[in-house]
C-alpha positions in Angstrom: -18.3 -70.0 -22.0 -19.9 -73.0 -23.8 -18.4 -75.8 -25.9 -19.2 -79.3 -27.0 -16.9 -81.6 -28.9 -16.1 -85.3 -29.3 -13.1 -87.5 -30.1 -13.1 -91.1 -31.4 -10.5 -93.8 -31.5 -10.3 -97.5 -32.4 -8.1 -100.1 -31.0 -7.6 -103.8 -32.0 -7.2 -106.5 -29.4 -7.0 -109.4 -32.0 -7.7 -110.2 -35.6 -10.9 -109.3 -37.4 -13.3 -106.4 -37.2 -15.1 -108.0 -34.2 -12.1 -107.4 -32.0 -12.1 -103.7 -32.7 -13.0 -101.5 -29.7 -14.2 -98.0 -30.5 -13.9 -95.3 -27.8 -15.9 -92.1 -28.0 -15.4 -89.2 -25.6 -17.7 -86.2 -25.4 -16.4 -83.0 -23.9 -18.8 -80.3 -22.7 -18.3 -77.0 -20.8 -20.5 -74.2 -19.6 -20.5 -71.2 -17.3 -18.3 -68.2 -16.8 -17.1 -65.4 -14.5 -18.6 -62.0 -14.1 -17.4 -58.8 -12.4 -18.8 -55.4 -11.5 -16.8 -52.6 -10.1 -16.9 -48.9 -9.2 -14.0 -46.4 -9.1 -13.2 -43.3 -7.1 -10.4 -40.8 -7.7 -9.3 -37.4 -6.4 -6.3 -35.0 -6.6 -4.9 -34.3 -3.1 -2.0 -32.2 -4.5 -1.4 -30.3 -7.7 -0.2 -32.9 -10.3 -0.9 -35.9 -8.0 -3.9 -38.1 -8.6 -4.9 -41.2 -6.5 -7.8 -43.6 -6.9 -9.2 -47.0 -6.2 -11.5 -49.6 -7.8 -13.7 -51.9 -5.7 -15.4 -54.8 -7.4 -17.3 -58.0 -6.9 -16.3 -61.2 -8.8 -18.6 -64.2 -9.1 -19.4 -67.1 -11.4 -19.2 -70.9 -11.9 -18.1 -73.3 -14.6 -18.5 -77.0 -15.3 -16.3 -79.2 -17.5 -17.3 -82.8 -18.2 -15.9 -85.7 -20.2 -18.1 -88.7 -20.9 -16.4 -91.8 -22.5 -18.4 -94.7 -24.0 -17.3 -97.9 -25.7 -18.6 -99.9 -28.6 -18.5 -103.0 -26.5 -21.7 -103.0 -24.5 -20.2 -105.0 -21.7 -17.7 -102.2 -21.0 -19.0 -99.5 -18.6 -18.9 -95.9 -19.6 -16.8 -93.4 -17.7 -17.8 -89.9 -16.6 -15.5 -87.2 -15.2 -16.8 -83.8 -14.2 -15.0 -80.8 -12.7 -17.1 -77.8 -11.4 -16.1 -74.8 -9.5 -17.8 -71.7 -8.1 -16.1 -68.5 -6.8 -17.4 -65.2 -5.3 -15.4 -62.5 -3.6 -14.4 -58.9 -3.7 -11.6 -57.2 -5.7 -9.5 -54.2 -4.8 -7.2 -52.1 -7.1 -5.3 -48.9 -6.2 -3.5 -46.4 -8.4 -1.6 -43.2 -8.3 -0.3 -40.8 -11.0 2.1 -37.9 -10.8 2.4 -35.4 -13.6 5.0 -32.7 -13.9 5.6 -30.1 -16.6 9.2 -29.9 -17.5 8.9 -27.2 -20.2 6.2 -25.0 -21.7 4.8 -27.7 -23.9 6.3 -30.8 -22.4 4.8 -32.8 -19.5 5.9 -36.2 -18.1 3.8 -38.5 -15.9 4.5 -41.5 -13.8 1.8 -44.0 -12.6 1.7 -47.0 -10.4 -1.1 -49.5 -9.8 -1.5 -52.3 -7.2 -4.0 -55.1 -7.3 -4.7 -56.9 -3.9 -4.0 -60.6 -4.0 -6.3 -62.6 -1.6 -8.3 -65.8 -1.2 -11.6 -66.3 -2.9 -14.7 -67.7 -1.3 -15.8 -70.7 -3.4 -15.8 -74.4 -4.0 -14.4 -77.1 -6.4 -16.0 -80.5 -6.9 -14.7 -83.4 -8.9 -16.7 -86.5 -9.9 -15.1 -89.7 -11.3 -17.8 -92.2 -12.0 -18.3 -95.6 -13.8 -21.7 -95.7 -15.5 -23.6 -98.9 -16.3 -26.9 -98.1 -18.0 -28.6 -95.7 -15.7 -26.7 -96.9 -12.6 -23.5 -95.8 -11.1 -21.7 -98.9 -9.7 -18.7 -97.0 -8.4 -17.2 -93.5 -8.3 -15.2 -91.0 -6.5 -16.3 -87.6 -5.3 -14.0 -84.9 -4.0 -15.2 -81.6 -2.6 -12.9 -78.7 -1.8 -13.7 -75.4 -0.2 -12.0 -72.0 -0.4 -9.1 -73.2 -2.5 -8.8 -70.4 -5.0 -6.9 -67.1 -4.7 -6.1 -64.1 -6.8 -2.5 -63.1 -7.5 -1.0 -59.9 -6.4 -0.6 -57.4 -9.3 1.9 -54.5 -9.6 2.2 -52.2 -12.5 4.1 -49.0 -13.4 3.8 -46.7 -16.4 5.6 -43.7 -17.9 4.1 -41.1 -20.2 5.1 -38.0 -22.2 2.7 -35.3 -23.4 3.6 -32.6 -25.9 1.2 -29.7 -25.9 -1.8 -32.0 -25.6 -1.2 -32.9 -29.2 1.2 -35.9 -29.0 1.2 -38.5 -26.2 3.5 -41.5 -25.8 3.1 -44.1 -23.1 4.8 -47.3 -21.8 3.7 -49.5 -18.9 4.6 -52.8 -17.4 2.3 -55.1 -15.3 3.5 -58.1 -13.2 1.1 -60.7 -11.9 2.5 -63.0 -9.2 0.8 -66.3 -10.0 3.4 -68.2 -8.0 1.7 -67.1 -4.8 -1.8 -67.9 -6.0 -3.6 -71.2 -5.2 -5.9 -73.4 -7.3 -7.0 -77.1 -7.4 -4.9 -79.4 -9.6 -5.6 -82.8 -11.0 -2.9 -85.4 -10.0 -2.6 -89.1 -10.5 -2.8 -91.0 -7.2 -0.6 -94.1 -7.2 -1.1 -97.0 -9.6 -4.8 -96.5 -9.7 -4.3 -93.5 -12.0 -7.4 -91.9 -10.6 -7.0 -88.1 -10.8 -8.3 -86.1 -7.9 -8.1 -82.3 -7.3 -5.8 -81.0 -4.6 -5.4 -77.5 -3.4 -1.8 -76.4 -3.8 0.3 -73.3 -4.3 1.0 -72.6 -7.9 4.8 -72.7 -7.5 5.2 -74.1 -11.0 3.8 -71.0 -12.5 6.3 -68.2 -13.2 5.2 -64.6 -12.6 3.4 -63.2 -15.6 4.6 -59.8 -17.0 3.2 -57.7 -19.7 4.7 -54.7 -21.6 2.4 -52.2 -23.4 3.1 -49.0 -25.3 0.9 -46.5 -27.1 0.9 -43.3 -29.0 -1.8 -40.7 -29.6 -1.7 -37.6 -31.8 -4.1 -34.8 -32.5 -4.0 -31.9 -34.8 -5.4 -28.6 -33.6 -6.0 -27.4 -37.2 -9.3 -28.4 -38.8 -9.1 -30.7 -41.8 -9.7 -28.8 -45.0 -13.4 -28.6 -45.8 -14.5 -29.7 -42.3 -14.7 -28.2 -38.8 -13.1 -31.3 -37.2 -9.6 -31.9 -36.0 -7.6 -34.9 -37.1 -6.6 -37.4 -34.4 -5.3 -41.0 -34.3 -4.1 -43.4 -31.7 -2.3 -46.7 -31.5 
């Protein structure tokens, strides 16, 4: 992740151009998250497959906003929010396939992603800048305030003679049970500070997906290849 942009506005406190105050805010951001994982699966029974993915998640990001004014007597403002996370991830899955006719096979799959707390930190800086000095500012540091949501998914598939496959699955992420820092106004000072709280305002996130795959066993005329497509 990386971005840099700016906004500018002008306000008038009286008559004439000399009373105009121009405010310019620069927004920057950098960093990102990374994940590596490995999977293992086996078939304990005929038609039943189970597996698991174990991974490691790490990374950091920084978002900053620097506001300066055309009036040299007005101090600039700088707000910065940075976080870092590192932890493990675990996902489990199982699939059962059953042949209901000579060329027809149905399959049912379920997946589960473990929701848990992440090791990490979140830091917020709200500073007033005068030249190269920092006359005043607030610093808030939070530790271990992030968590991953629990994930549950189910899928259904149909296979016709290994030539036509249809699939439908649904995944639910329970963000209401996850935690993350949130910026909130504190009293009349309107100074925003991050607080660790449960994401109760977030509704569970669900996703439907469907797909189709078809393959012809007969070679395309003039070639030795079979025709296949998927969606």
